[in-house]
C-alpha positions in Angstrom: -24.0 -19.2 -5.6 -24.5 -18.8 -9.4 -24.7 -21.5 -11.7 -21.3 -23.6 -11.6 -18.6 -22.9 -14.3 -18.1 -25.8 -16.6 -14.4 -26.6 -16.3 -12.5 -28.7 -18.5 -9.3 -30.4 -17.9 -6.6 -31.0 -20.3 -3.6 -33.4 -18.7 -4.0 -36.3 -17.0 -0.7 -36.5 -15.2 -0.1 -36.6 -11.4 -0.9 -33.0 -10.7 -4.1 -33.6 -12.9 -4.9 -36.6 -10.6 -3.9 -35.2 -7.2 -5.0 -31.5 -7.5 -6.7 -30.4 -10.4 -9.6 -33.1 -10.9 -10.6 -33.4 -7.3 -10.4 -29.8 -6.7 -12.4 -28.7 -9.6 -15.0 -31.5 -9.0 -15.1 -30.4 -5.1 -15.5 -26.9 -5.2 -19.2 -25.4 -5.1 -18.5 -22.9 -8.0 -17.2 -25.3 -10.3 -17.8 -29.1 -11.9 -15.7 -30.8 -13.9 -17.0 -31.4 -17.6 -14.4 -32.9 -19.8 -11.0 -34.6 -19.6 -8.7 -34.7 -22.6 -5.2 -36.0 -22.2 -2.4 -37.3 -24.9 -3.0 -40.8 -23.1 -7.0 -41.3 -23.7 -6.9 -44.1 -20.9 -5.5 -41.8 -18.5 -8.0 -39.4 -19.2 -10.6 -41.6 -19.0 -9.4 -42.9 -15.4 -9.8 -39.4 -14.2 -13.2 -38.3 -16.0 -14.9 -41.6 -14.5 -13.5 -40.7 -11.0 -15.4 -37.4 -11.0 -18.5 -38.0 -13.5 -17.0 -36.2 -16.5 -16.9 -36.8 -20.2 -13.8 -37.8 -22.1 -12.8 -35.7 -24.8 -11.2 -37.0 -27.8 -9.6 -34.2 -28.9 -9.1 -30.6 -27.5 -11.6 -28.9 -29.8 -14.5 -31.5 -28.5 -13.6 -30.4 -25.0 -13.4 -26.7 -25.6 -17.1 -27.2 -27.1 -18.6 -28.2 -24.1 -16.6 -26.3 -21.5 -16.8 -22.3 -20.2 -13.1 -22.8 -18.7 -10.1 -24.9 -19.0 -7.3 -25.8 -16.7 -4.1 -27.1 -17.7 -1.8 -29.4 -16.7 0.3 -30.3 -19.5 3.8 -29.4 -20.7 4.2 -25.5 -21.5 4.6 -26.2 -25.3 1.3 -28.0 -25.4 -0.4 -25.5 -23.1 0.3 -22.6 -24.9 -1.2 -23.8 -28.0 -4.8 -24.8 -26.7 -4.7 -21.9 -24.1 -4.8 -19.5 -27.3 -7.5 -21.6 -28.9 -9.4 -21.6 -25.7 -9.0 -17.7 -25.1 -10.1 -17.0 -28.5 -13.2 -19.2 -28.3 -14.0 -17.0 -25.1 -12.9 -19.7 -22.4 -11.2 -18.5 -19.1 -8.3 -20.3 -18.5 -6.2 -21.5 -15.2 -2.4 -22.0 -16.6 0.3 -24.0 -15.2 3.6 -22.7 -15.2 5.5 -21.7 -16.8 2.7 -20.6 -19.2 4.4 -21.0 -22.2 8.2 -22.5 -23.6 9.3 -19.2 -25.0 8.8 -15.6 -24.3 7.4 -15.3 -28.0 4.5 -17.9 -27.4 3.8 -16.4 -23.9 3.2 -13.0 -25.4 0.8 -14.7 -27.9 -1.2 -16.4 -25.1 -1.3 -12.9 -23.4 -2.6 -11.0 -26.4 -5.1 -14.0 -26.9 -6.4 -13.8 -23.4 -6.7 -9.7 -23.4 -8.5 -9.6 -26.8 -10.9 -12.1 -25.7 -11.5 -10.4 -22.6 -11.8 -13.4 -20.4 -10.1 -14.6 -17.1 -6.9 -15.7 -16.1 -5.2 -17.3 -13.4 -1.5 -18.9 -12.7 -1.1 -22.1 -10.2 2.1 -20.3 -8.6 1.0 -22.3 -5.8 2.3 -21.1 -2.3 1.0 -17.1 -3.4 -2.5 -18.6 -2.6 -1.9 -19.6 1.0 -2.8 -17.8 3.6 0.1 -17.7 5.6 2.2 -16.6 2.0 -0.3 -13.6 1.8 0.3 -12.2 5.6 3.7 -12.7 5.2 3.9 -10.9 1.9 1.8 -8.1 3.4 3.9 -7.8 6.6 7.1 -7.5 4.4 5.5 -4.7 1.9 4.5 -2.7 5.3 7.6 -3.0 6.6 10.0 -2.3 3.8 13.6 -1.8 3.7 14.5 -5.2 2.5 17.8 -5.0 0.3 18.8 -8.5 -0.1 17.5 -12.1 -0.3 18.4 -15.7 -0.6 16.3 -18.7 -2.1 17.3 -22.4 -2.0 14.6 -24.9 -3.5 16.3 -28.2 -3.6 14.5 -31.7 -4.2 15.0 -35.0 -5.8 11.8 -35.0 -7.9 13.6 -35.9 -11.3 15.1 -38.8 -9.5 12.3 -40.7 -7.7 8.5 -40.0 -7.4 5.4 -39.1 -9.5 7.5 -36.5 -11.6 10.9 -38.3 -12.2 9.3 -39.6 -15.5 8.2 -36.3 -16.7 10.2 -35.6 -20.1 9.8 -31.9 -20.2 11.1 -31.7 -16.7 14.1 -33.6 -17.6 14.6 -31.4 -20.6 14.3 -28.1 -19.0 15.3 -28.6 -15.5 14.4 -27.2 -12.5 15.1 -23.5 -14.5 11.4 -23.8 -15.6 9.7 -26.0 -13.2 10.8 -24.4 -10.1 11.9 -21.1 -11.0 8.5 -19.6 -11.7 8.0 -20.2 -8.1 11.1 -19.0 -6.6 11.4 -15.9 -8.8 7.7 -14.8 -8.5 8.4 -14.6 -4.5 11.8 -12.7 -4.8 10.0 -10.3 -7.3 6.9 -9.5 -5.1 9.2 -9.5 -2.0 12.2 -7.7 -3.0 11.1 -5.6 -5.9 10.7 -6.2 -9.7 13.5 -8.1 -11.1 15.2 -6.3 -13.5 18.2 -8.2 -14.5 20.1 -11.5 -14.1 23.4 -10.6 -13.1 24.8 -14.3 -13.4 23.4 -17.6 -14.2 25.3 -20.6 -13.8 24.0 -24.6 -14.5 26.0 -27.7 -13.3 26.4 -30.6 -15.4 24.2 -32.5 -12.7 21.4 -29.7 -12.9 22.4 -27.3 -10.1 21.4 -23.5 -10.9 22.8 -20.5 -9.0 21.6 -17.4 -9.8 21.8 -13.6 -9.1 19.3 -10.9 -9.4 19.1 -7.2 -9.6 15.6 -5.7 -8.4 14.3 -2.6 -8.9 15.0 0.1 -6.0 18.5 -1.2 -5.7 18.2 -4.9 -3.9 19.6 -7.9 -5.0 19.1 -11.8 -4.5 20.6 -15.3 -5.0 19.4 -18.2 -5.6 20.0 -22.1 -5.8 17.8 -24.7 -7.5 18.1 -28.2 -8.3 15.9 -31.2 -8.7 18.4 -33.9 -8.8 19.6 -34.1 -5.6 18.2 -36.9 -3.0 17.2 -34.6 0.0 14.6 -35.8 2.2 13.2 -33.7 3.5 13.5 -31.4 0.6 14.7 -27.8 0.9 12.0 -25.0 0.1 13.4 -21.6 1.7 13.2 -18.0 0.9 14.8 -15.5 3.0 14.9 -11.3 3.2 17.2 -9.4 4.8 17.4 -5.3 5.2 17.0 -2.3 7.7 14.7 -4.4 9.5 16.4 -7.5 10.4 15.8 -11.1 9.0 12.5 -13.1 8.0 12.2 -16.3 6.6 9.6 -17.8 4.3 9.3 -21.6 4.3 6.7 -24.3 3.4 3.7 -23.3 5.2 1.0 -25.5 6.5 -1.6 -24.9 3.6 -1.7 -28.0 1.4 -1.3 -27.8 -2.4 -5.0 -29.0 -2.8 -6.3 -26.4 -0.3 -4.2 -23.8 -2.5 -5.9 -24.7 -5.4 -9.4 -24.4 -4.0 -8.3 -21.1 -2.9 -7.4 -20.3 -6.5 -10.5 -21.5 -7.6 -12.6 -18.7 -5.3 -10.5 -16.0 -6.9 -11.4 -17.7 -10.4 -15.0 -17.8 -10.0 -15.1 -14.8 -8.4 -13.5 -13.1 -11.9 -15.5 -15.0 -13.9 -18.7 -14.2 -12.2 -17.7 -10.4 -11.9 -16.1 -9.9 -15.4 -13.0 -9.3 -13.9 -10.0 -9.8 -16.0 -7.1 -8.7 -14.0 -5.5 -10.1 -11.2 -2.1 -10.0 -9.5 -1.2 -13.8 -10.6 -3.0 -13.7 -14.4 -1.5 -14.4 -17.2 0.5 -11.2 -17.5 2.1 -12.3 -14.3 3.4 -15.7 -16.3 4.9 -13.3 -19.1 6.7 -11.4 -16.6 8.4 -14.8 -15.3 8.8 -16.3 -18.5 11.0 -13.1 -19.4 12.9 -14.0 -16.3 13.5 -17.5 -17.5 14.6 -16.6 -20.8 16.9 -14.2 -19.5 18.6 -16.6 -17.2 18.8 -19.1 -19.8 20.5 -17.3 -21.9 23.0 -15.9 -19.9 23.6 -19.6 -18.4 24.3 -20.5 -22.6 21.0 -22.6 -22.6 
């Protein structure tokens, strides 16, 4: 193994605490070097638990790392990530990668101009069972339609219920990237949002058109007190009906697999990946179109 990548962590909320920090600290190819967050006490708690330093500013963090992982709201992420890329730092991005398409395009431009590695944390896409099923579906072909239901009560209770940006932007921005990515890779590139509505309680219903003629329908909410939660996607067509449900690979293990790819990219000087920043921009455009269609 070559020298470990020095990784800085921007953010100190529940996801940073549960997934990013232990994942980076435990991976053989990375070392958690520095943590910055808007709440210094939260950054200190993570840093001290994993032998990292606490940065007083994002600039201080950037000065001491090779790469940056983000677990902050999209409007915060995009600004710091552009600066990180411009300074030659590789980036692990949360989704959505920015608050708007314009901001996402600036981030893509910065990453491409700097020639740094980038990955977007679309968690389930790194799971072996998801990769295997997607390979089978692409090999078989002939899928003409799909449905997805992502329904939970994350905004009602639990670690993310106090997240201001999630309450403001809702399921479209938080769940949407995961759902849209899976439908897009399974049925063909999403080319249009045929319809999009959102109820007063935050239930989104969308219909997509896909390259090649397939269509899909989505229902998403973070305001339903469901136990267990529902995260299901199904496709159907010439060869029957196939369902993708929650697999056995945990979020922590998916993050470890992301880090495997990330470290390999950096050491091989590879800057392209199916889930790099350009994938994030594609999903950002779908989010913005869906929001526009729903009057948001």
